[in-house]
TIKELO-420014 format. One record per residue (C-alpha): x, y, z; residue in three letters; residue number from 1. Coordinates in steps of 0.001 Angstrom, whole numbers, plus 524288, in hexadecimal, padded with zeros to 5 digits. Layout:
N
> X Y Z ALA NUM
...
***
This chain:
288
> F4B7B 6F5B5 A1DB1 MET 1
> F491E 6FB46 A1024 GLU 2
> F4457 6F50A A0390 PHE 3
> F4909 6F507 9F57D SER 4
> F440B 6EDE4 9E98D ILE 5
> F4B4A 6E55A 9DFD9 ILE 6
> F4613 6E1B7 9D276 HIS 7
> F457C 6D31E 9CF5B PHE 8
> F3A21 6D1B6 9C5D8 PRO 9
> F39DC 6C795 9BB06 ARG 10
> F36C7 6C9FD 9ACCE SER 11
> F31F9 6BD54 9A6AD TRP 12
> F340B 6C15A 9987C ASP 13
> F36D6 6CD08 98FB8 ALA 14
> F289E 6D145 99014 ALA 15
> F29D3 6D40B 99EBA GLN 16
> F36C2 6DB71 99EC4 ASP 17
> F3119 6E908 99C81 GLU 18
> F268A 6E773 9A6DA HIS 19
> F3016 6E268 9B112 VAL 20
> F3A1B 6ED2E 9AE7D ILE 21
> F2F6E 6F78B 9AF7E ASP 22
> F2AD7 6F17B 9BC4C ALA 23
> F38A7 6F1B8 9C1DD ILE 24
> F3984 70053 9BF46 ILE 25
> F2BE3 702DE 9C4B2 GLU 26
> F2E79 6FB0C 9D10E HIS 27
> F3B8F 701DE 9D324 SER 28
> F355B 70F5C 9D2E7 LEU 29
> F2A02 70AED 9DB77 GLU 30
> F335F 70527 9E581 ALA 31
> F3AA8 7121B 9E5CE ASP 32
> F2DDD 71983 9E7C4 ARG 33
> F29F2 7107D 9F2EA LEU 34
> F36C9 71286 9FA2D GLY 35
> F3E22 705E9 9F77F PHE 36
> F4C7E 70831 9FA30 LYS 37
> F523B 701EC 9EE01 GLY 38
> F4EF6 6FC60 9E0A4 VAL 39
> F57E9 6F120 9DCDA PHE 40
> F5A10 6EB0F 9CF80 PHE 41
> F6002 6DDAD 9CCBE PRO 42
> F689E 6D965 9C186 GLU 43
> F6427 6CD37 9BA2B HIS 44
> F6554 6C8ED 9AC21 HIS 45
> F5E67 6C033 9A243 PHE 46
> F5373 6BA0A 9AA1C HIS 47
> F48E8 6C430 9AC6D GLY 48
> F4CB6 6C5E7 9BAAE TYR 49
> F4A6F 6D47D 9BBF7 SER 50
> F4B48 6D8A5 9ADAC PRO 51
> F50BE 6E60A 9B143 ALA 52
> F5BC2 6DED4 9B833 GLY 53
> F62B0 6DC5D 9AB65 SER 54
> F66AF 6EAC5 9ABB1 ALA 55
> F65C1 6EED7 9BA09 PRO 56
> F6D93 6FB58 9B857 PHE 57
> F644D 70026 9ADD3 GLN 58
> F57D5 6FDDC 9B58F ILE 59
> F5E14 703A5 9C1CF ALA 60
> F62B2 70F9C 9BA2E SER 61
> F54EC 711A7 9B523 TYR 62
> F4EA2 71082 9C280 VAL 63
> F58C8 71770 9CAFF ALA 64
> F55F9 725A1 9C6EE PRO 65
> F4767 72365 9C91F GLN 66
> F48B8 71F2E 9D756 LEU 67
> F45D4 7294B 9E1C4 LYS 68
> F4BCA 722BB 9EDA2 GLN 69
> F4ECA 71444 9EB7A ALA 70
> F5C56 70F1A 9E8B2 TRP 71
> F5F8A 706F7 9DCAE ILE 72
> F65F0 6F9CD 9DECD GLY 73
> F6B5B 6EE5F 9D71F MET 74
> F6878 6E0D0 9DC60 ALA 75
> F7187 6DD2E 9D6BB VAL 76
> F7AEB 6E0E6 9CBD8 VAL 77
> F80E9 6D42C 9C6EB VAL 78
> F8EC1 6D964 9C688 VAL 79
> F94F9 6CEB2 9BE0E PRO 80
> F8BAC 6D1B0 9B2C7 LEU 81
> F913A 6DF82 9B124 HIS 82
> F9E12 6E487 9ABD2 HIS 83
> FA3F9 6EBBB 9B78B PRO 84
> FA585 6F8C5 9B070 VAL 85
> F978E 6F8D3 9AB79 HIS 86
> F926E 6F4AD 9B8CA LEU 87
> F9958 6FFBF 9C001 VAL 88
> F94E1 709B8 9B5DB GLU 89
> F86B0 70557 9B761 GLN 90
> F876F 70544 9C630 MET 91
> F8D33 712EF 9C682 ASN 92
> F8327 718C0 9BD3B LEU 93
> F778D 712F9 9C48D LEU 94
> F7DB9 71801 9D11F ASP 95
> F7C69 725B2 9CB50 HIS 96
> F6E8F 723A4 9C650 LEU 97
> F6A71 71F1A 9D3DC ALA 98
> F727B 729C4 9DAB3 LYS 99
> F79B7 71F78 9E26F GLY 100
> F6D44 718B5 9E714 LYS 101
> F7095 70BC9 9E0C1 VAL 102
> F753E 6FEE2 9E682 LEU 103
> F7C06 6F4C9 9DE17 TYR 104
> F7A1B 6E6F8 9E285 GLY 105
> F84F1 6DEED 9DC4A VAL 106
> F84FA 6D051 9DA47 GLY 107
> F8B68 6C570 9D29F SER 108
> F7EE1 6C00D 9CC8B GLY 109
> F7611 6B47B 9CF70 ILE 110
> F71ED 6AF67 9C1FF HIS 111
> F7B4C 6A7B0 9B97F ALA 112
> F7269 6AAB4 9ADEF GLU 113
> F762C 6B906 9AF19 GLU 114
> F84CB 6B711 9B0C6 GLY 115
> F85B8 6ACEE 9A5F8 VAL 116
> F7D3B 6B5A4 99D72 GLY 117
> F876C 6C061 99EED PHE 118
> F924F 6B6F3 99B60 GLY 119
> F97D3 6B562 9A916 LEU 120
> F9CFB 6A981 9B044 ASP 121
> F9297 6A8F2 9BACC TYR 122
> F9B02 6A21C 9C4FE ASP 123
> FA595 6AC74 9C33D TYR 124
> F9B25 6B715 9C35C GLN 125
> F961F 6B2CB 9D0AB ILE 126
> FA392 6B083 9D68A LYS 127
> FABC7 6BBE4 9D1F2 SER 128
> FA5D0 6C625 9C929 MET 129
> F9F10 6CEF3 9D2FC ILE 130
> FABD6 6D0BD 9DA64 MET 131
> FB3A4 6D2F9 9CDE8 GLU 132
> FAA23 6DCEB 9C87B ASN 133
> FA823 6E3C9 9D582 ARG 134
> FB6C4 6E5BF 9D713 GLU 135
> FB77C 6EB46 9C93F ILE 136
> FABEA 6F434 9CC1A ALA 137
> FB2D0 6F99A 9D821 GLU 138
> FBEC4 6FCDD 9CFD5 LYS 139
> FB627 70362 9C59E LEU 140
> FAF56 70BBE 9CFE9 TRP 141
> FBC7E 70FD7 9D595 GLU 142
> FC39B 712DA 9C8D0 HIS 143
> FC6F0 72121 9C613 THR 144
> FCC46 7289A 9BA64 LEU 145
> FD987 729D4 9C132 ASP 146
> FDBBC 71B1B 9C1C6 GLU 147
> FE18A 71221 9B774 PRO 148
> FD7DE 70A4B 9AF3D PRO 149
> FD158 6FF4B 9B6B4 TYR 150
> FD0E9 6F1FB 9B011 HIS 151
> FC901 6E63E 9B467 PHE 152
> FC784 6D8B0 9AEDA GLU 153
> FBF96 6CCFF 9B367 THR 154
> FBB97 6C088 9AC5D PRO 155
> FAF37 6C796 9A7FC ASN 156
> FB1CB 6D646 9A78A TYR 157
> FBD0F 6DF61 9A4C0 SER 158
> FBF34 6EDCD 9A264 GLY 159
> FC6FB 6FA34 9A447 TRP 160
> FC319 706AF 9AB3C LEU 161
> FCB46 71226 9A63A PHE 162
> FC3C8 71D99 9AC12 GLU 163
> FB8A7 71BF3 9B5D0 ARG 164
> FAB1B 71605 9B6C2 ILE 165
> FA0FE 72006 9B264 VAL 166
> F98D0 723CB 9B988 PRO 167
> F9ECE 72296 9C6EA ALA 168
> F9524 71D67 9D0FE PRO 169
> F8BDC 726FA 9D76F TYR 170
> F90E5 72217 9E479 ARG 171
> F9F0E 725E0 9E5FA LYS 172
> FA5B9 7189C 9E648 LYS 173
> F9C2F 70EB7 9E078 ARG 174
> F8D8C 70C29 9E023 PRO 175
> F8718 704F3 9EB6B ASN 176
> F8949 6F63F 9EAC8 ILE 177
> F8118 6EB60 9F0F3 MET 178
> F84EC 6DD18 9F247 GLY 179
> F7CFD 6D0A7 9F1F2 VAL 180
> F7DA0 6C891 9FE57 ALA 181
> F7B45 6BB5B 9F806 SER 182
> F8844 6B508 9FB9D ARG 183
> F912A 6B6BC A0771 ASP 184
> F9BBD 6BC13 9FE91 SER 185
> F9298 6C67A 9F900 SER 186
> F8E37 6CA7E A06B3 ILE 187
> F9C54 6CC35 A0AFD THR 188
> FA000 6D398 9FE81 ARG 189
> F94BE 6DD30 9FFEC ALA 190
> F9770 6DFA4 A0E58 ALA 191
> FA5EF 6E206 A0C45 ARG 192
> FA30C 6EB91 A0136 ASN 193
> F98D0 6F2F0 A0920 GLY 194
> F8D6E 6EF55 A0040 TRP 195
> F7F6E 6ECDD A0487 PRO 196
> F7A2C 6DF9B A0036 VAL 197
> F6E39 6D8C9 9FB08 PHE 198
> F6B41 6CD9C A0466 VAL 199
> F6229 6C3EB 9FDCE SER 200
> F55D8 6BF82 A04D7 GLY 201
> F5417 6B491 9FAE9 PHE 202
> F5B58 6AA4D A02E6 MET 203
> F53A1 6AB99 A0F6B GLY 204
> F5403 6B3B0 A1BB2 ARG 205
> F5F21 6AC8D A228F GLU 206
> F682A 6AE08 A16E5 ARG 207
> F648F 6BC68 A15DE PHE 208
> F6783 6BF15 A243E ILE 209
> F7474 6B7BE A2371 ALA 210
> F7897 6BF73 A1764 SER 211
> F74C2 6CC72 A1D7D LEU 212
> F7C2D 6C96B A2A0B ARG 213
> F8852 6C577 A227B LYS 214
> F8790 6D1F4 A1A88 TYR 215
> F8635 6DA8B A269E ARG 216
> F9198 6D391 A2D2E HIS 217
> F9A63 6D506 A2146 GLU 218
> F9649 6E33C A1F70 LEU 219
> F9A16 6E708 A2D41 VAL 220
> FA6A4 6DF1D A2C85 ALA 221
> FAAA4 6E6B6 A2043 ALA 222
> FABD0 6F326 A286B GLY 223
> FA416 6FC66 A1FC1 HIS 224
> FA0E0 70A3D A2483 PRO 225
> F9335 70CDB A2A0C PRO 226
> F8E27 71317 A1D7D ALA 227
> F912D 706B1 A15CE VAL 228
> F8ACE 6FE13 A2010 LEU 229
> F7EA9 706A3 A1FC9 LYS 230
> F7DC2 70630 A10F9 HIS 231
> F7FB3 6F776 A10BC CYS 232
> F7530 6F47E A1ABE MET 233
> F6BD4 6FE7E A14D6 GLU 234
> F6BF9 6F77B A07BE TRP 235
> F6E8F 6E952 A0B5A THR 236
> F6270 6E2F4 A05FC THR 237
> F5AFD 6D65B A0799 GLU 238
> F5651 6D24F 9FA29 THR 239
> F494B 6CB7C 9F80E PHE 240
> F4451 6C6F3 9EAD9 GLN 241
> F36BE 6CBD2 9EE3D GLY 242
> F2E14 6D0C9 9F939 ILE 243
> F1F76 6CFB0 9F72B PHE 244
> F1603 6D8DD 9FDEE VAL 245
> F0738 6D7A6 9FD49 ALA 246
> EFB0E 6DA13 A056E ASP 247
> EFB64 6CC09 A0A5E THR 248
> F0579 6C155 A0BF1 ASP 249
> EFD83 6B8F0 A02AA GLU 250
> EFE04 6C314 9F7D2 LYS 251
> F0C99 6C561 9F9E4 ALA 252
> F0F26 6B6C2 9F934 PHE 253
> F06FB 6B590 9ECC3 LYS 254
> F0EA2 6C094 9E653 ASP 255
> F1B81 6BAA2 9EAB0 MET 256
> F17E4 6AD33 9E5B3 TYR 257
> F13FA 6B267 9D85A ALA 258
> F20F2 6B9A2 9D753 THR 259
> F28B2 6ADAE 9DB81 MET 260
> F21BF 6A569 9D157 GLU 261
> F25F2 6AF35 9C706 GLY 262
> F33E9 6AEEF 9CBF9 HIS 263
> F33CF 6A026 9CB87 GLU 264
> F2F5A 6A025 9BD49 ARG 265
> F3AC6 6A918 9B9FF PHE 266
> F4444 6A0B2 9C1AB ARG 267
> F4021 6943D 9BADA LEU 268
> F40E9 69AA7 9AD79 ARG 269
> F4E51 6A052 9B076 GLN 270
> F5406 693EC 9B65A LEU 271
> F579B 68CDD 9A986 PRO 272
> F5E95 6990B 9A485 PHE 273
> F662F 69A6D 9B138 MET 274
> F6A01 68C17 9B0D4 GLN 275
> F6E88 68D4C 9A2B6 GLU 276
> F76CB 69932 9A640 ALA 277
> F7CBA 691AD 9B1A5 GLU 278
> F7FDE 6865D 9A87C ARG 279
> F85CF 68EE9 99DDD ILE 280
> F8D72 696BC 9A7F4 GLY 281
> F9210 68A60 9AEE3 ASP 282
> F8DE3 6906D 9BBD7 VAL 283
> F92B8 68955 9C7F1 SER 284
> F88EB 682C2 9D0E2 GLN 285
> F8CBC 68C14 9DBDA ASP 286
> F87CB 697BF 9D407 ASN 287
> F7AF7 6923C 9CEDE LEU 288
***
């Protein structure tokens, strides 16, 4: 078993943004020095949930050349919030800056406030957009100068590719992709594509074990070569929101409780804004 870190700090107001961003950079470099295997960045918008997450490619591009051994990761890129061409260009360039040591977690999003804030139909975003944009991205990665122009059009994005995506990825076909094992459909999709997955520990141990077993079963059933199986199991990751270490259990619990109180204050402040976004976006009850 190996350990990585993921950045989920909160910035309460504008006065804290600079301090939190500086701390994210400092902690990333310290984790690399201490031998952590990866440094992962989330994508979140509007609500102070990891302030660097509003531009994850920028913070990752700043940190990547400074790392001595750790990989860079995205946990996760919210694919529907990006125009497919711009997303592939950013992924390819960071792949070069990290010399291929980058893993792109991809997801459909979990906050209606973010999707509605970007002008998207949140129900459609959750249901369809990650598949639409992923299929377009595959075509963009494959397109060569010898082929006719490639045109794509969805309810939210459209474009033409006349030449090629510049730069090409550092890895020959595409950058490394990771899935999110939050739904049965996402587990199956990741396994069939030969992607490692983030398996959330948030929902309890039994749910985690069931998700991991389903992923392993689907991965083997997909018939991937040994190198793909090795890569997938090497990077398949159980995700915790926080692990607290101290000299005593009492001190660790005290630190945890103080952090959870802070998270709860953020959650309660954010809740009315999320509910208003859900109302304005006419989000279905299934997706709340």
